[in-house]
C-alpha positions in Angstrom: 18.2 -8.9 0.9 16.5 -11.8 -0.9 14.3 -12.5 2.1 13.3 -8.8 2.2 12.5 -9.0 -1.5 10.4 -12.1 -1.1 8.5 -10.6 1.8 5.1 -9.3 0.6 4.7 -6.6 3.1 6.4 -3.4 4.1 9.9 -3.4 5.5 11.8 -0.7 7.4 15.3 -0.1 6.2 17.9 1.6 8.4 20.5 3.3 6.2 24.0 4.6 7.0 22.8 8.1 7.5 20.6 6.9 10.4 17.4 7.5 8.5 14.7 4.8 8.6 12.7 4.2 5.4 9.5 2.2 5.4 8.1 0.8 2.2 7.5 -2.1 -0.1 10.4 -3.6 -2.0 9.5 -4.3 -5.6 12.8 -4.8 -7.3 16.5 -5.5 -6.6 19.7 -6.1 -8.6 22.4 -8.0 -6.7 24.8 -8.1 -9.7 24.7 -4.4 -10.5 27.6 -2.2 -9.5 26.7 -1.2 -6.9 23.9 -3.7 -6.1 20.6 -1.9 -5.2 17.0 -2.4 -4.3 14.0 -0.3 -5.2 11.0 0.4 -3.0 7.8 2.3 -2.9 8.2 4.4 0.3 5.1 4.3 2.5 3.0 7.5 2.3 5.1 9.0 -0.5 4.6 9.1 -4.3 7.2 7.5 -6.5 10.0 5.1 -5.8 13.4 5.0 -4.2 16.6 3.3 -5.3 18.9 2.4 -2.4 22.4 0.8 -2.9 23.0 -2.3 -0.8 26.1 -0.8 0.9 23.9 2.0 2.3 21.6 -0.5 4.1 22.5 -1.1 7.8 19.5 -3.2 8.8 16.2 -4.5 7.5 13.1 -5.0 9.7 9.9 -6.8 8.5 7.5 -4.3 9.9 4.4 -4.6 7.8 2.0 -7.5 7.5 2.9 -10.1 4.9 -0.2 -9.8 2.7 0.3 -13.4 1.4 0.7 -14.9 4.9 -1.7 -17.9 5.3 -2.4 -17.9 1.6 -0.6 -21.0 0.7 -1.7 -23.4 -2.0 -3.0 -25.8 0.7 -5.2 -23.0 2.2 -6.5 -22.2 -1.2 -7.4 -25.8 -1.9 -9.2 -26.1 1.4 -11.2 -23.0 0.8 -12.2 -24.1 -2.7 -13.2 -27.5 -1.5 -15.3 -26.0 1.2 -16.9 -23.6 -1.3 -17.6 -26.6 -3.6 -19.3 -28.6 -0.9 -21.4 -25.6 0.2 -22.5 -25.1 -3.4 -23.3 -28.8 -3.8 -25.4 -28.7 -0.6 -27.2 -25.6 -1.8 -28.1 -27.1 -5.2 -29.2 -30.4 -3.5 -31.4 -28.4 -1.1 -33.0 -26.5 -4.0 -33.6 -29.7 -6.0 -35.1 -31.4 -2.9 -37.4 -28.4 -2.4 -38.7 -28.7 -5.9 -39.2 -32.5 -5.4 -36.5 -33.6 -7.8 -34.6 -35.6 -5.1 
């Protein structure tokens, strides 16, 4: 359940009734009685609250929107942008004869 909550994409839940519910998990409470999770069902307004005992299986079916967006990737991107901006400014200064 914790992995599904930490996943930043849609999941598909199979529940005891045999129904499959696709959506984005935005909350869970493992210490409630009974424990539950809440999700925004895909293509439907509102939210659903599903007790843990009703969940038979969880599939990670949607793209994780944060995949590849680690801190290291962000630092590399910002460093690249900084270097490109420095080169642009140096080119403009050189064109004006300041360098």
